[in-house]
N, C-alpha and C positions, 0 to 999 in steps of 0.2 A: 402484109400487116399482121396476120395471125402469127407468123413466125416471130415478128418483133415482140408481140405480146407474150408469147411463150418464153422468149429469151429473157424478157424483163422479169417474168414470174420466176424463172429458174434462178436468175441472179439474185432476186429478192429472197428466195428460199435459202440460197447459199449464205446470204448475209445473216439471215435469222439463225442458221445453223452455227455460224461463227459466234454470234451473240450468245446463243444457248450454251455453246462449248467454251465459254470464257474460262480462263485458267483460274486456279485456286487463289493465286496472289491477287488477281484483279478483283475477285469476289471478296477477299479479305479486306482489300482497300475500300471497296464500296461499303462493306459492313462497318468499317471503322469510321467512314464519313457519316453514315447514317446514325452512328452512336454519338459522335462528337458534335455534329451540327446542332441538334436541339439544345445541348448543354450551352454552347456559345450563344445561341439565340435567346435562351432563358436568362443567361447572364447579362444580356443587353436589355433585359426588361421587356422582351417581346413575347409574352406568354401566349398571346393570340396567334402568333405565327406558329408556335409549337402545336397549338390546337389545330391549326390548318394542316400541319404535317400529318397529324393523326387522321384527319378527315381525308386527306389524299390517299393514305394507305387503306382506309376503309373502302374507298371507291376502287382502289386497285384490286381488292379481293373480289368485289362483286362484278367488275368488268371482266376479270379473268374468268369467272364462272360463266358469264354471258358469252364470252368469246369461245369457250369450249362448246357451248350449245350452237351458236350462230356461225362463228368463224370456222370451227373445226368439223361440225356435224351438218351445217347447212340448214338449221331449223331456226326460224325467226321468232323472237319473243319481244314484245313491246309492253309486257306487263310485269317485268321482273321486280319492280319496286314492291309488288304485292308480296313476294316471298320475304323481302326485307322487313316489311311491315308485320307479317305474321310472327317472325322470329323476334323482332324488337318488342312487340307487345307481350309475347310469351315470356321472354326473359324478365321484362319489367314486372309482370304479374307474379312470376315465381319468386324473384328475389325481393320484391317490395312488399308483397302481401303474405307470402308463405315462408319467407326466410330461407329459401333454398340457396345454397352456395352458388356463387357466380359461375364457377367452372362447370358445375352440374347443369345449371340453367343454360349455359352456352351450348352444351352438348345436346340437351333435350330440345331446345328451340331450333337448333340447326337441323337436327334429325326430323323434327316436325315439318320444317320447310322442305327438306328432301322428300318426305313422304307425300306432301302436297305436289311437289314436282313430279313424283312418280305417278300420282293419281292423274295429274294433268297430261302427262306424257302418254298414257295409254289411249285415251280418246284422240289425242293429237296424231296418232299413227295413221289415221285415215285422212289427215289434213296436210296440205302443202301450201307453200307460198303465202299469198295474202289471206287465205282462209285460216291458216295457222296463226298468222299475225292477229287477225280479228279475234280468234279464240283466246289468245294470251292477253289481248287488250281487255276482253270481257272479264278475265280473271282479275287483272289489276284493278279495274273499276269496281268489281264486286267486293274485293277486299277493302278498298278505300271506303266504300259506302257502308260496309258492315262495321268497320272500326269507328266510323263517325256516328252511327245510329245506336250502337250497343253501349249505351251510357254506363250501365252498371258494371260492365266488365272493363271497358277501355277508357271511360271518362268522356266519350263522345268527342265533340269538336274542341273541348277544353283540353283534352289529352290527359296524360298521367305522368307522374314523376318516375324516374328510374334511379335506384339508389347507387351509391358509389360502388364500383367493382372492387372485390376483395378476394384474395386467394391465400388460404392458410393463414388468415389473420392479417395479412399485409394489405393495406388499403391503397388503391391507386387514386388518391384524392387530389392530385395535382395534374396539370396538363403534361408535365415532364414525365411523371411516373406512368401515366396512362399511355403516353407515347411509346414507351418501351414494351408494354404489353401488346399494343397493336403491331409494333415492329416485329416482334417474335412471331405472332400469328400470321402476319403478312408474308414473312420470309418462309415459314413452313408451307403456307398455301402455294406460293410461287414454286417452291422446290417440288412439292407434291404434283402440281400441274405439269411441270416440265418432265418429271419422271414418267407420269402416266402417258403423256402425249408422245414421248419417245419410245414407248413400249408397244407391244402388239395391240392392246385396246385403242391406243391413240391412232395407230395406223389404220385400224378398222374404222374409226370415226371419220377420218379423212377420206377413206374409200367410199363410205356412205355419202359423204358430201359431194365427191367428184362424180360418182355414177352409182345409183342404187342398183341398176341392172347388173353392172359389172361386179359390184360388191357381193350381190346375192349369188352370182355365178361362181365366185371364189369361196362360197360357203359361209359368208358372214351373215349372221342372224340380224336382219334389219331392225326388227321390233326390239330385240334385246338391247342393241346399242343406242337406238334412238331414245328409248325410255331411260336407259342408264345416263345418257347425256343430260336429260331433263333433271334427273335426280341429283346428279353431281353439281350441275349448274345452280339448282335451287339450294343445295347444301352450302355452296360458297356464298350465295346471297343471304342465307340465314346467318352465317358467321358475321358477315358485314352488317346485317341488321342489328344483331346483338351488340356489336362493338359501337355502332352509331348511337344506339339507345343509351348506353352507359357513358359514351363520350359527351353527349349533350345533356345527359341526365334528365331527359324529357322525351316523351313519345306522343305524337299527335298525327292525325290523318294528313296534315299538310306536309309532313316530313317525307312521305312516300306516295306522293300524288303521281299523276300521269306524266307530268313534266320531268320527274326524276327518271322514269322509265325511258323517256325519249332521250334524256341526257346520257343515260347508260348506253343506249344503242348508238348514239352519235359518237360516244367516246371510243367504242371499238372500231367504228368506221374511220374516224380521224386517226386513231393510233395505228390501226392495221388489223384487218380481219385475218384470223388464222395465225396469230402471232402472240406469244407470251410477252415479249418486249413491247409489242404494239398495244397490248392491254394496259401496260404500265404507263406508256407515253400518253395514251388517250385519257386515262384517268387523271394524270397529272395536269394535262392541258385543260380538260373540261371542268376540273375542280378549281384550279387556281384562277382561270380566266374571269369567272364572275366576281371573285373577291378583289382582283386587281382593279376592275372597273366598276365596283359596286356603288361608287359615289354618283355616277351618272345613270339616271333612270333609263331602263330598257337597253342601255348600251351593251351589257353582257349578252343579252339574248340576240341582239343584232350581230355582234361579233362572232358568237357561237354559230349562228346560221351562216354567216359569210365564210367562216373558216371551213365549215362542213362542205359548202359548195365548192370552194377552192380546192380542197383536198380531193373531192370526188372528181373534179375536172382534171387536175394536174398531178395528183398523187393517188391513183386508184388503189394502191397497196398501202396507203396510209403514211404517217410521218416516219414510220420505221424504215421506209424505203428511201427517205430523203438522202442519206449518205450515198446510196448507190446511184441515185439520180445525179448528184453533184459529181461523183467520180466519172460517170458515163459522159456527162457534159464536158468535163475537163479532158477526157480522152479524145472526144470528138473534136474539140477545139485544137488540141495538140496535133491531131491527124490532119486537120485543115491547114494548120500552119506549116506542117511538114510538106504537104502537097504543094502549097504555094511556093515554098522555098525551092522545092525540086523542080517545079516548072520554070522558075526564074533561072 
């Protein structure tokens, strides 16, 4: 049984390497599709769908950061919405009240989230498993309560408006314009994550996840890489939080509650832990599902929970391993048919 699990894991990793190593022509084709699709959608008068495209990519960024922390480093976080909230409020305050340019506010807010991730990562070095999960849960709850109670700064439960994003005088004041801004930042985030994870630091993170004792024996500084993973993950969450704030043009404690953190964790499990394509698939699935079935009360939550159970039971490596599962099933069926025909 253990050999079968290892074979499936190796096959899944091979699939992920093939996806990560997609040729230039395929990437250009994907890029062209991402550019043309919202234009066609907007031409059909479905501006809300274009908004949904942007929302999906916002969650791609944050789930990618969470997967770096949980899937690649093995550190659980169920308070990641807190980092998004800090960055969203920071950007809204800087741009709305002090007139700071959006690009500068994006950098400052993301770095602030990374600094908080760094600060949370240091005490988390002594925690593992469910103890670490509880600590991150406390962080997420604390940020939510603070943003709700600090009326003068955040607007309390009523929230606060975020102005239209603008860069060098160009205003992203429509869903289509803002989509392309989010697309560029998402593409850069994905490329940066893939390059980092394929380099020596990425291999070190995976070594820490697989065995801390073995990683330390190989000379890997556990504290350095664990804290760095927290900071990088929080930085990605910060970017997503800023983009979310200026996408909806409104920030409130309800936007980044504990349900959001649990959705993010579910997304990387459903899509595939330790996988960049899995982060993308999980974000797309967990973002679109509630909107598709939004007319039926509580149905999105039921379907999300059911899908999570089914994936854990039948696809332990997430949706990204589904093509390999189908291929393996087809090969087994072909082998059985060949055996029966040979016996006959």
